C-alpha positions as CSV (number, residue, x, y, z in Angstrom):
1,M,77.7,277.1,-104.5
2,N,79.6,276.6,-101.2
3,V,77.6,275.9,-98.0
4,I,79.2,277.1,-94.8
5,E,78.1,275.8,-91.4
6,T,78.6,277.3,-88.0
7,D,77.2,277.4,-84.5
8,V,76.2,281.1,-84.4
9,A,75.8,283.4,-87.4
10,I,75.7,287.2,-86.9
11,V,74.5,289.7,-89.5
12,G,76.1,293.0,-88.8
13,A,79.5,294.0,-87.5
14,G,78.5,297.1,-85.6
15,P,78.5,297.5,-81.8
16,A,75.7,294.9,-81.2
17,G,77.1,292.3,-83.7
18,L,80.7,292.5,-82.5
19,S,79.7,292.4,-78.8
20,A,77.5,289.4,-79.5
21,A,80.3,287.6,-81.4
22,L,82.7,288.2,-78.5
23,E,80.4,286.8,-75.8
24,A,79.4,283.8,-77.9
25,A,82.9,282.9,-78.9
26,Q,84.3,283.3,-75.4
27,A,81.7,280.8,-74.3
28,G,83.0,278.3,-76.8
29,A,80.7,278.8,-79.8
30,R,82.0,278.9,-83.4
31,V,80.9,282.3,-84.8
32,I,80.7,283.8,-88.2
33,V,80.0,287.5,-88.5
34,V,79.0,288.9,-91.9
35,D,78.9,292.6,-92.8
36,E,78.5,294.2,-96.2
37,Y,81.0,297.0,-95.6
38,S,84.8,296.6,-96.1
39,K,85.7,297.3,-92.5
40,P,83.9,296.2,-89.3
41,G,82.5,298.7,-86.8
42,G,79.2,299.9,-88.2
43,Q,78.4,303.6,-88.2
44,Y,79.4,304.4,-84.6
45,F,82.6,302.4,-84.6
46,R,83.4,303.0,-88.2
47,Q,87.1,302.6,-89.0
48,P,89.2,304.3,-91.8
49,Q,90.1,302.4,-94.9
50,A,93.2,300.2,-94.7
51,R,95.2,302.5,-97.0
52,F,95.3,305.2,-94.3
53,G,98.3,304.1,-92.3
54,K,98.3,307.1,-89.9
55,V,95.0,308.7,-88.7
56,N,94.1,311.8,-86.6
57,E,92.3,310.3,-83.7
58,T,91.3,313.8,-82.5
59,V,89.1,314.1,-85.6
60,L,87.7,310.6,-85.4
61,G,86.7,311.0,-81.7
62,K,86.5,308.5,-78.9
63,S,84.3,306.1,-80.9
64,F,87.3,305.3,-83.1
65,A,89.5,304.1,-80.2
66,A,86.6,302.2,-78.6
67,G,85.8,300.5,-81.9
68,R,89.4,299.6,-82.6
69,K,89.6,298.0,-79.2
70,L,86.4,295.9,-79.6
71,I,87.4,294.9,-83.2
72,A,90.8,293.8,-82.0
73,E,89.3,291.7,-79.2
74,V,86.9,290.0,-81.7
75,T,89.7,289.5,-84.3
76,K,91.9,287.7,-81.7
77,E,89.2,285.2,-80.9
78,A,90.0,281.9,-82.6
79,N,86.3,281.0,-82.7
80,V,85.3,284.0,-84.7
81,S,85.4,284.4,-88.5
82,L,84.8,288.0,-89.4
83,Q,83.7,288.3,-93.1
84,T,83.4,291.8,-94.3
85,G,82.4,292.8,-97.8
86,T,79.8,290.1,-97.5
87,L,76.2,290.9,-98.4
88,V,73.2,288.9,-97.0
89,W,70.9,289.3,-100.0
90,G,68.2,286.7,-99.4
91,L,66.6,284.0,-97.2
92,F,64.7,281.2,-98.9
93,D,65.0,278.3,-96.5
94,E,64.5,278.5,-92.8
95,G,67.8,279.3,-91.0
96,V,69.8,279.6,-94.2
97,L,71.3,282.9,-95.3
98,E,72.1,283.6,-98.9
99,I,75.3,285.6,-99.0
100,E,77.5,287.1,-101.7
101,H,81.2,287.9,-101.4
102,E,83.5,289.0,-104.3
103,N,81.0,288.1,-106.9
104,R,80.5,284.6,-105.5
105,C,77.3,283.4,-103.8
106,E,77.4,281.0,-100.8
107,R,75.0,279.7,-98.2
108,L,75.4,280.2,-94.5
109,V,73.7,277.7,-92.1
110,S,73.8,278.1,-88.4
111,K,72.3,276.7,-85.2
112,R,71.5,280.1,-83.9
113,L,71.2,283.4,-85.7
114,I,71.7,286.9,-84.3
115,V,70.5,289.9,-86.5
116,A,72.1,293.2,-85.7
117,T,71.5,295.2,-88.9
118,G,71.4,298.7,-87.4
119,A,69.5,301.6,-88.8
120,Y,69.6,304.3,-91.4
121,E,68.7,308.0,-91.3
122,R,65.1,309.2,-91.5
123,P,64.6,311.5,-94.5
124,I,62.2,314.5,-94.5
125,P,62.6,315.9,-98.1
126,F,62.4,319.5,-99.0
127,P,62.8,321.4,-102.3
128,G,66.4,321.1,-103.5
129,W,67.3,318.1,-101.3
130,T,68.5,316.2,-104.4
131,L,71.2,318.9,-105.2
132,P,74.8,317.7,-104.8
133,G,76.1,318.9,-101.5
134,V,72.8,318.2,-99.6
135,M,73.2,314.9,-97.7
136,T,72.5,313.3,-94.4
137,A,74.7,314.1,-91.4
138,G,75.5,310.3,-91.1
139,A,76.7,310.2,-94.7
140,A,79.0,313.2,-94.0
141,Q,80.3,311.4,-90.9
142,T,81.0,308.3,-93.0
143,L,82.9,310.3,-95.5
144,L,85.0,311.8,-92.8
145,K,85.6,308.6,-90.7
146,A,86.2,306.2,-93.6
147,Q,87.8,308.4,-96.3
148,F,88.9,311.6,-94.5
149,V,86.8,313.6,-97.0
150,L,84.9,316.8,-96.0
151,P,81.4,317.2,-97.6
152,G,82.2,320.9,-97.9
153,R,84.0,323.8,-96.3
154,Q,81.0,326.0,-95.3
155,I,78.5,323.6,-93.8
156,L,75.0,324.2,-92.5
157,M,73.5,321.6,-90.2
158,S,69.7,321.1,-89.9
159,G,67.6,318.5,-88.1
160,T,66.6,317.4,-84.6
161,G,68.4,315.5,-81.8
162,P,71.8,315.3,-80.3
163,F,73.4,313.5,-83.3
164,Q,74.2,316.9,-84.9
165,L,76.6,317.7,-82.0
166,P,79.3,315.0,-82.5
167,V,79.1,315.3,-86.3
168,S,79.6,319.1,-86.1
169,T,82.5,318.7,-83.7
170,Q,84.3,316.2,-85.9
171,L,83.8,318.3,-89.0
172,L,85.2,321.4,-87.1
173,K,88.3,319.4,-86.0
174,A,88.8,318.3,-89.6
175,G,89.0,321.9,-90.8
176,A,85.4,322.6,-91.9
177,Q,83.4,325.7,-90.9
178,I,80.0,325.1,-89.4
179,I,78.0,328.1,-90.2
180,E,75.0,327.3,-88.0
181,I,73.4,324.3,-86.3
182,L,69.6,324.4,-86.8
183,E,67.6,322.5,-84.2
184,A,64.0,321.9,-85.0
185,A,63.1,321.5,-81.3
186,P,62.6,324.5,-79.1
187,A,65.5,325.2,-76.7
188,G,63.2,324.3,-73.7
189,D,62.7,320.8,-75.1
190,F,66.4,320.4,-76.1
191,F,67.6,321.1,-72.6
192,R,64.7,319.4,-70.8
193,R,65.8,317.8,-67.6
194,F,65.9,314.0,-67.9
195,P,65.1,311.5,-65.1
196,R,67.8,310.7,-62.6
197,P,70.7,312.6,-64.3
198,W,73.2,311.3,-61.8
199,R,73.0,307.9,-63.6
200,H,74.2,309.5,-66.8
201,L,77.1,311.6,-65.9
202,D,79.2,310.1,-68.7
203,K,76.7,311.4,-71.3
204,L,76.6,314.8,-69.6
205,H,80.4,315.0,-69.8
206,E,80.3,314.0,-73.4
207,A,77.7,316.7,-74.3
208,Q,79.8,319.2,-72.3
209,G,82.7,318.5,-74.6
210,Y,80.7,319.0,-77.7
211,F,79.3,322.3,-76.5
212,A,82.7,323.5,-75.4
213,T,84.1,322.9,-78.9
214,L,81.2,324.6,-80.5
215,L,81.4,327.6,-78.2
216,S,85.2,327.9,-78.7
217,R,84.6,328.0,-82.5
218,R,81.6,330.4,-82.1
219,V,79.2,328.1,-83.8
220,P,75.6,329.4,-83.2
221,I,72.8,326.9,-82.4
222,R,69.4,328.2,-83.6
223,F,66.5,326.5,-81.9
224,G,63.1,326.1,-83.5
225,Q,64.5,326.5,-87.0
226,A,65.1,324.3,-90.1
227,V,66.2,324.3,-93.7
228,V,63.1,324.4,-95.9
229,E,64.8,324.8,-99.3
230,A,68.2,324.3,-100.9
231,R,69.2,326.3,-104.0
232,G,72.1,326.3,-106.4
233,D,73.3,325.9,-110.0
234,G,74.5,322.3,-110.3
235,R,75.2,322.1,-106.5
236,V,73.9,323.6,-103.3
237,E,75.0,327.3,-102.9
238,E,72.5,328.6,-100.4
239,A,69.6,327.4,-98.2
240,V,66.4,329.0,-97.1
241,V,65.9,328.8,-93.3
242,A,62.5,329.2,-91.6
243,R,61.4,329.5,-88.0
244,L,59.1,326.7,-86.8
245,D,56.1,326.9,-84.6
246,A,55.6,324.5,-81.6
247,D,54.4,321.7,-83.8
248,G,57.2,322.1,-86.4
249,H,55.2,323.9,-89.0
250,P,57.4,326.4,-90.9
251,L,56.3,330.0,-90.6
252,P,56.3,331.6,-94.1
253,E,56.8,335.2,-92.8
254,Q,60.0,334.3,-90.9
255,R,62.5,333.2,-93.5
256,R,66.1,334.0,-94.4
257,T,68.8,332.8,-96.8
258,V,72.2,331.3,-95.7
259,A,75.1,330.8,-98.1
260,A,76.6,327.3,-97.8
261,D,78.4,324.7,-100.0
262,A,77.1,321.8,-97.9
263,V,73.8,321.2,-96.1
264,L,73.7,318.2,-93.7
265,V,70.3,317.0,-92.4
266,N,69.3,314.5,-89.8
267,Y,65.9,313.8,-88.3
268,G,66.7,310.7,-86.4
269,F,66.9,307.1,-87.5
270,I,64.8,304.2,-88.7
271,P,65.6,300.5,-88.0
272,S,66.8,298.4,-90.9
273,L,64.2,295.6,-90.8
274,Q,64.5,294.0,-94.2
275,I,66.3,290.8,-93.0
276,P,64.3,290.2,-89.8
277,R,61.1,290.7,-91.7
278,L,62.2,288.2,-94.3
279,L,62.9,285.8,-91.4
280,G,59.3,286.2,-90.2
281,C,60.1,288.1,-87.0
282,D,57.2,289.9,-85.4
283,T,57.4,293.7,-85.4
284,R,55.6,296.4,-83.5
285,W,55.0,300.1,-83.9
286,D,57.2,302.3,-81.6
287,E,55.0,305.3,-81.0
288,A,57.8,307.4,-79.4
289,G,60.3,306.6,-82.2
290,A,57.6,306.9,-84.9
291,C,58.9,303.7,-86.6
292,W,58.5,299.9,-86.7
293,V,60.9,297.8,-84.6
294,V,61.5,294.1,-84.1
295,S,59.7,292.6,-81.1
296,C,61.9,290.7,-78.6
297,D,61.9,289.5,-75.0
298,Q,64.4,290.3,-72.3
299,D,66.8,287.7,-73.6
300,Q,66.8,289.4,-77.1
301,R,64.8,286.4,-78.5
302,S,62.6,287.3,-81.5
303,S,59.3,285.5,-82.3
304,V,61.2,283.1,-84.5
305,P,62.9,280.2,-82.8
306,A,66.7,280.3,-82.9
307,V,66.7,283.9,-84.0
308,F,68.0,286.7,-81.7
309,V,67.9,290.4,-82.4
310,A,70.0,293.2,-81.0
311,G,70.8,296.9,-81.5
312,E,68.9,299.6,-83.3
313,I,66.4,297.1,-84.9
314,T,64.8,296.6,-81.5
315,G,64.4,300.4,-81.1
316,I,66.7,303.4,-81.7
317,A,68.7,303.7,-78.5
318,G,72.4,304.3,-79.3
319,H,75.6,302.3,-79.2
320,R,75.6,301.7,-75.4
321,V,72.3,299.9,-75.5
322,A,73.4,298.1,-78.7
323,V,76.5,296.7,-77.0
324,A,74.5,295.5,-74.0
325,E,71.9,293.9,-76.2
326,G,74.5,292.2,-78.3
327,R,76.2,290.7,-75.2
328,I,72.9,289.4,-74.0
329,A,72.0,287.9,-77.3
330,G,75.5,286.3,-77.6
331,L,75.3,284.7,-74.2
332,N,71.8,283.3,-74.6
333,A,72.8,281.9,-78.0
334,A,75.7,280.1,-76.4
335,A,73.5,278.8,-73.6
336,D,71.1,277.4,-76.1
337,L,73.9,275.4,-77.5
338,G,74.7,273.9,-74.1
339,L,77.9,276.0,-73.7
340,L,76.8,277.8,-70.5
341,D,74.8,276.3,-67.6
342,A,72.0,278.3,-65.9
343,S,74.2,279.6,-63.1
344,A,77.0,280.7,-65.3
345,L,74.5,282.3,-67.7
346,A,72.8,284.2,-64.9
347,E,76.1,285.5,-63.6
348,R,77.4,286.7,-67.0
349,L,74.0,288.3,-67.9
350,R,73.9,290.5,-64.7
351,Q,76.2,293.3,-65.9
352,P,74.9,293.7,-69.5
353,R,71.3,293.7,-68.3
354,R,72.1,296.4,-65.8
355,E,73.8,298.4,-68.5
356,R,70.9,297.9,-70.9
357,A,68.4,299.2,-68.4
358,R,70.5,302.2,-67.4
359,H,71.2,303.4,-71.0
360,Q,67.7,302.5,-72.2
361,S,66.1,305.0,-69.8
362,F,68.2,307.8,-71.3
363,A,67.4,306.7,-74.8
364,D,63.7,306.7,-74.1
365,H,64.0,310.3,-72.9
366,L,65.8,311.3,-76.1
367,K,63.3,309.5,-78.3
368,A,60.3,311.2,-76.7
369,T,62.0,314.6,-76.9
370,F,63.2,314.5,-80.5
371,A,60.6,312.6,-82.3
372,P,60.0,314.6,-85.6
373,R,57.0,316.9,-85.1
374,E,54.1,316.5,-87.5
375,G,54.6,320.0,-88.9
376,L,58.0,319.2,-90.2
377,Y,56.4,317.2,-93.0
378,D,55.1,320.5,-94.3
379,L,58.7,320.9,-95.7
380,V,57.6,318.5,-98.4
381,T,56.0,320.6,-101.1
382,P,53.9,319.1,-103.9
383,D,56.7,319.4,-106.4
384,T,59.3,317.8,-104.1
385,V,60.8,314.5,-105.3
386,V,60.2,312.0,-102.6
387,C,61.3,308.8,-104.4
388,R,64.7,309.7,-105.8
389,C,65.2,306.4,-107.7
390,E,62.0,306.7,-109.7
391,E,61.7,310.5,-109.5
392,V,58.2,310.4,-108.0
393,T,56.9,313.7,-106.5
394,A,54.9,314.3,-103.4
395,A,51.9,315.4,-105.5
396,S,51.8,312.1,-107.2
397,V,51.9,310.2,-104.0
398,Q,49.2,312.3,-102.4
399,A,46.9,312.0,-105.4
400,L,47.2,308.2,-105.5
401,A,46.8,308.0,-101.7
402,A,43.6,310.0,-101.9
403,E,42.3,307.8,-104.8
404,W,43.2,304.5,-103.1
405,N,42.5,305.4,-99.5
406,G,46.2,305.4,-98.5
407,S,47.0,302.0,-100.0
408,L,50.8,301.7,-100.0
409,R,50.6,298.8,-102.5
410,A,48.5,300.9,-104.9
411,I,50.9,303.9,-104.6
412,K,53.9,301.7,-105.4
413,Q,52.2,299.9,-108.3
414,C,50.9,303.1,-109.9
415,S,53.9,305.4,-109.3
416,R,56.9,303.0,-108.9
417,A,57.8,304.7,-105.6
418,G,59.9,302.1,-103.8
419,M,60.8,300.1,-106.8
420,G,64.2,301.6,-107.4
421,Q,67.6,300.4,-106.3
422,C,67.2,301.4,-102.7
423,Q,64.0,299.3,-102.6
424,G,62.2,302.0,-100.5
425,R,64.8,302.5,-97.8
426,I,64.9,306.2,-98.6
427,C,61.4,306.9,-99.6
428,E,59.0,304.4,-97.9
429,A,58.9,306.3,-94.6
430,I,58.0,309.6,-96.2
431,V,55.5,307.9,-98.7
432,V,53.8,306.3,-95.7
433,R,53.6,309.7,-93.9
434,L,52.2,311.4,-97.0
435,A,49.7,308.6,-97.5
436,A,48.6,308.8,-93.9
437,R,48.0,312.5,-94.3
438,A,45.9,312.0,-97.4
439,A,43.9,309.2,-95.9
440,R,43.6,311.1,-92.5
441,C,44.9,308.2,-90.5
442,A,47.9,307.3,-88.3
443,P,51.1,306.2,-90.2
444,R,51.0,302.8,-88.5
445,S,47.6,302.2,-90.2
446,I,49.2,302.5,-93.6
447,G,51.5,299.6,-92.9
448,R,54.6,298.7,-94.9
449,D,55.5,297.2,-98.2
450,T,56.2,293.5,-98.5
451,A,59.7,292.3,-97.6
452,R,61.2,290.6,-100.6
453,N,64.4,288.9,-101.8
454,Q,66.8,290.3,-103.0
455,V,67.5,292.5,-100.0
456,K,70.0,294.4,-102.2
457,P,71.2,293.9,-105.8
458,V,73.4,290.9,-106.6
459,P,75.4,290.4,-109.8
460,L,73.8,287.9,-112.1
461,A,77.1,286.1,-112.5
462,A,77.1,285.3,-108.8
463,L,73.5,284.0,-108.9
464,A,74.3,281.8,-111.8
465,E,76.6,279.5,-109.8
466,P,75.1,276.1,-109.4
467,V,74.2,274.7,-105.9
468,A,76.2,271.7,-104.8
469,E,74.3,268.5,-104.4
470,P,73.9,267.3,-100.8
């Protein structure tokens, strides 16, 4: 097994990871960036596969051009090695990453580590959500950005938050029909005035562009509504839509049926914390975001010496905050290695710190406005499958939670929820919420399952390679 050494190792090649790599490398550090996907960029800066020689930038949006520019800058840096298609699957020794690339395991040793693993979408299951054609909005965006594949032709959007707007716009420009956009929040909340709007004119202009496109295509936005059931023979053919009360509870007397060949759902995002938790980084409960995040200081330092964290794992805040945090982490990592003196560090930190503060204030407003309301979890009926890998229903989870006073460990051991290939990424958040309801306590009181190696499945052939003697 090969052992690779570098000054700074970065996990994640999204906005935060790439920005951190650029700053650290320009300061003189040797940097290795690893990312499990075949192309760098993460979800926001996602780039098409290499086989697409010519792309329609109008469909991909401004994020494509911005991502291509940042990736090009990182790629030109002689001090940066960008290793895509590389999975960080485990951590056994302090500061040593176990990685796998092309069916071969290696070890990555660094003096400083920056974790920027991003986030994944928050699921709120409902009857029929396992039907083909029902997927998250982010998954549909990935299909479009990376493969130029539409999830369907007649698409119904449902969820909460502004993420539905860019996804809908991109799908429209690619030739799809957006039947409706269902926003769980009331219109008054969606358009609530945010603090000091003059500081965020760029975001207002961006939103104006989305609304202009939707208006020109006559796409209706229905506030206070959500999909409560998907139906179809072998794939989704129609969806049941319900009006919601102020707390998100679906009203049974106000329902209608909408024909669609794709239903895209998004209820926000959850930080991907498997690797920082394996490293031993402290975490905290983010009440506004209703999720756990990694704790860090103003320099992006975690509780573990030599480990920095940046991007969505410190709190869902969007790509602008991720870029600023990545730059701050990269600069401080380089300073730790003696590559920047105090005055040079302070000068170079001034601008990203200012940008982080400005964009964080807007992110905090969105987080408070679009946190999933408690009533939305009424969409999960007793027969709804909540753990797709092991086919565990909500009724099973609730019964075990009542019997074991909400113990997540007992629920997992008795039902196998969270033991499938996704290792709880899809189901843990909803299992915790159901357990909290049954135990009549706050979700944070339920806690989380234990972080374990392997983070994701690794071929046995790769694991069988012997470790070289020192």
